[in-house]
C-alpha positions as CSV (number, residue, x, y, z in Angstrom):
1,X,-65.2,-0.1,64.9
2,X,-68.3,-0.5,62.9
3,X,-70.0,-3.8,62.5
4,X,-73.1,-4.3,60.4
5,X,-74.7,-7.7,60.6
6,X,-78.1,-9.1,59.8
7,X,-79.1,-11.6,62.4
8,X,-81.6,-14.2,61.1
9,X,-82.2,-16.2,64.3
10,X,-81.6,-16.2,68.1
11,X,-78.7,-18.7,67.8
12,X,-76.9,-16.5,65.4
13,X,-77.4,-13.6,67.7
14,X,-75.9,-15.5,70.7
15,X,-72.9,-16.5,68.6
16,X,-72.4,-12.9,67.4
17,X,-72.7,-11.6,71.0
18,X,-70.1,-14.2,72.3
19,X,-67.7,-13.2,69.5
20,X,-68.1,-9.5,70.3
21,X,-67.5,-10.1,74.0
22,X,-64.3,-12.0,73.2
23,X,-63.2,-9.2,70.9
24,X,-63.9,-6.5,73.4
25,X,-62.3,-8.5,76.1
26,X,-59.1,-8.5,74.1
27,X,-59.2,-4.7,73.8
28,X,-60.3,-4.0,77.4
29,X,-58.2,-6.2,79.5
30,X,-57.0,-9.5,78.0
31,X,-53.6,-7.9,77.5
32,X,-53.4,-7.0,81.1
33,X,-54.5,-10.4,82.1
34,X,-51.8,-12.1,80.1
35,X,-49.2,-9.7,81.5
36,X,-50.4,-10.5,85.1
37,X,-50.3,-14.2,84.4
38,X,-46.7,-14.0,83.2
39,X,-45.6,-11.8,86.2
40,X,-47.3,-14.2,88.6
41,X,-45.6,-17.2,86.9
42,X,-42.2,-15.4,87.3
43,X,-43.0,-14.7,91.0
44,X,-43.6,-18.4,91.6
45,X,-40.4,-19.3,89.9
46,X,-38.5,-16.9,92.2
47,X,-40.2,-18.2,95.3
48,X,-39.6,-21.9,94.4
49,X,-35.9,-21.1,94.0
50,X,-35.3,-18.5,96.8
51,X,-37.9,-19.4,99.4
52,X,-38.9,-17.1,102.3
53,X,-36.9,-14.6,104.3
54,X,-35.0,-12.3,102.0
55,X,-35.5,-8.6,101.8
56,X,-38.0,-7.2,99.3
57,X,-35.1,-5.7,97.3
58,X,-33.7,-9.2,96.7
59,X,-37.0,-10.5,95.4
60,X,-37.3,-7.5,93.2
61,X,-34.0,-8.2,91.6
62,X,-34.8,-11.9,91.2
63,X,-38.2,-11.0,89.7
64,X,-36.6,-8.5,87.3
65,X,-34.3,-11.3,86.1
66,X,-37.2,-13.6,85.4
67,X,-39.2,-10.9,83.7
68,X,-36.2,-10.1,81.5
69,X,-36.1,-13.8,80.4
70,X,-39.8,-13.4,79.2
71,X,-38.9,-10.5,77.0
72,X,-41.4,-8.2,78.6
73,X,-40.6,-4.5,79.0
74,X,-40.6,-3.2,82.6
75,X,-39.1,-0.6,84.8
76,X,-37.8,-1.0,88.3
77,X,-38.3,1.6,91.0
78,X,-40.8,3.3,88.9
79,X,-41.3,6.9,90.0
80,X,-44.9,8.1,90.9
81,X,-45.8,11.7,91.4
82,X,-49.0,12.6,93.2
83,X,-50.7,15.9,92.2
84,X,-53.4,17.9,94.0
85,X,-54.7,21.0,92.2
86,X,-51.8,20.8,89.8
87,X,-49.3,20.9,92.6
88,X,-46.9,18.0,93.5
89,X,-47.9,16.8,96.9
90,X,-46.1,13.5,97.0
91,X,-43.5,11.3,95.3
92,X,-43.3,7.6,95.6
93,X,-41.6,4.6,94.0
94,X,-43.4,1.5,92.8
95,X,-41.3,-1.7,92.6
96,X,-42.1,-2.6,89.0
97,X,-44.1,-1.3,86.1
98,X,-44.6,-3.9,83.4
99,X,-45.3,-3.3,79.8
100,X,-46.6,0.2,80.7
101,X,-49.8,-1.4,81.8
102,X,-49.4,-3.3,85.1
103,X,-48.1,-1.8,88.4
104,X,-46.4,-4.4,90.6
105,X,-45.8,-3.8,94.3
106,X,-43.8,-6.4,96.2
107,X,-43.7,-7.3,99.8
108,X,-41.8,-9.8,101.9
109,X,-43.9,-10.1,105.1
110,X,-45.8,-12.9,106.8
111,X,-49.0,-11.9,105.1
112,X,-50.6,-9.1,103.2
113,X,-52.7,-6.6,105.2
114,X,-55.2,-4.0,104.0
115,X,-52.7,-1.1,104.1
116,X,-50.6,-2.9,101.4
117,X,-53.7,-3.2,99.2
118,X,-54.5,0.5,99.7
119,X,-51.0,1.4,98.8
120,X,-51.3,-0.4,95.4
121,X,-54.7,1.2,94.7
122,X,-53.3,4.6,95.4
123,X,-50.4,3.9,93.0
124,X,-53.0,3.0,90.4
125,X,-54.9,6.2,91.0
126,X,-51.8,8.4,90.9
127,X,-50.6,6.8,87.6
128,X,-54.0,6.4,86.0
129,X,-53.1,2.7,85.6
130,X,-56.0,0.2,85.6
131,X,-54.3,-3.0,86.8
132,X,-52.0,-3.8,89.6
133,X,-50.5,-6.8,91.3
134,X,-49.5,-7.0,95.0
135,X,-47.1,-9.9,95.4
136,X,-46.0,-11.1,98.8
137,X,-43.1,-13.5,99.1
138,X,-44.6,-14.8,102.4
139,X,-43.6,-17.3,105.0
140,X,-45.6,-20.2,103.5
141,X,-46.3,-19.2,99.8
142,X,-46.5,-16.4,97.3
143,X,-49.6,-14.3,98.0
144,X,-51.1,-12.6,95.0
145,X,-53.7,-9.8,95.0
146,X,-54.8,-8.4,91.6
147,X,-56.4,-5.0,91.7
148,X,-58.4,-3.5,88.9
149,X,-59.1,0.2,89.3
150,X,-62.1,1.9,87.6
151,X,-60.4,5.2,86.9
152,X,-63.7,6.9,86.8
153,X,-64.7,6.1,90.4
154,X,-63.2,5.6,93.8
155,X,-64.3,2.0,94.0
156,X,-61.8,-0.8,93.9
157,X,-62.0,-4.5,93.3
């Protein structure tokens, strides 16, 4: 993308910068944000109808039903292969992979603990996916953790 613009004053520059940030945001994550918002909305609909206490697999099927209604593309029980020095060293399964952009890991426990978050981040690393959701259909509410992985570092948000 090449943009040529002559800025005549500081107000024009500020307006231009805001427009560029909005445009770049759309390219660099707004799509994932919209996907996560839809998935979270679906999770709340499932919880409002089903409540607490079912197995994770039941919530997965309910969430898949809600996602299907939105028209989003997704896969259930998405396979993940972990490599080390070009060798397969592990194979895992993520609960959902939505629109080829957002990894979703579901839980049905009292509350999310750090190991659940680490599991999701490792799935993001292994699949080179930037955004993931950890959704817990907990005892009192749906817990949501959104993870964004900088694929060029080991840091996590």
